[in-house]
N, C-alpha and C positions, 0 to 999 in steps of 0.2 A: 881382625888381629891374628895374630900365629901363637900358639902355644906349644913351646918345645920342654920336651922331658929327658932328664940327664939319668945316665946307667939305671941305678935302680929301680927306678921309676918306668922302666921300659916292661918288668914282669908286668905291670899293670896295665900296660899298652894293646901287649900282643907285639912288643916290638917297635913299634910305631912312635918316631922320633920329634914330628912334630902334628900341629892340628891346626887347621883354620876356622876359625868361628868371624861370622859377620854381624853377628845380632846379639851378644851377651851384653847388657849394659852395665855389667858393674861385676866382681869378683864371684861374689856368692853364684848369683844365675848362670856365670863361665862354669862353674864348678859342677851346677845341675846339668848343665850341657854333656859337659865331661862323662860326667856320670849315665847319663841317655846311651852317649854314644860308647865309653867302654865299659859300662857296667858298674854297679853298686861299690863292689869290692876298691876301686878308683876312688870313688866320693868319699866313700867312707875312711878310706887313708890320708884325703886330702884335708877332710875336717876334725883328723884325729887329733889329740892334744900334742902338740910337737913332732911329730911326723916328719913334716918336710917344709921347706922354704920357698915361700912365692915372690919371686921378682915382676914386678911389674918397667919395664923400661930402665934394668936394673937397679932398681930401689926396692927394697922388701916392702911389702904391701901393710906393715904396721908403720909405716910412716908416712904411707898413703892413705889412710883410710880403713886398713882392713878388707872383712869381706864388703862392705859397703863402698870400695874404690869404684870409681867411674871409669869404664873403659870406650876406648874412643877406636874408630878404625885406624888400622897401622901399628898397633901399639904391639909391644912383645910380651907375654907372658912366659917366665921360666920356673918350671917347676923342678925342683932339686931337693932328695932325701936330705933329711938334714945332718945326716954325719957328711955329707959331703959340702953343707954348707957352713958349716961351721970351722 
């Protein structure tokens, strides 16, 4: 699966706009993986209350199961700072 980061998120990823993951089974595990790769500052931001908006294949994850949303190969996860998603 591919994770895409937009504008304000780039400060947490060191300017990296996309990341490939092949084995995270759900959003929660993916966030753990991203924290290991980019640092806990990103993980803390992603898990913070209302900090960002996560889309899975164009749908907000709150409509697909929240952090327990299952992931499949080929999925696209987009991470937008909340201000840009609103």
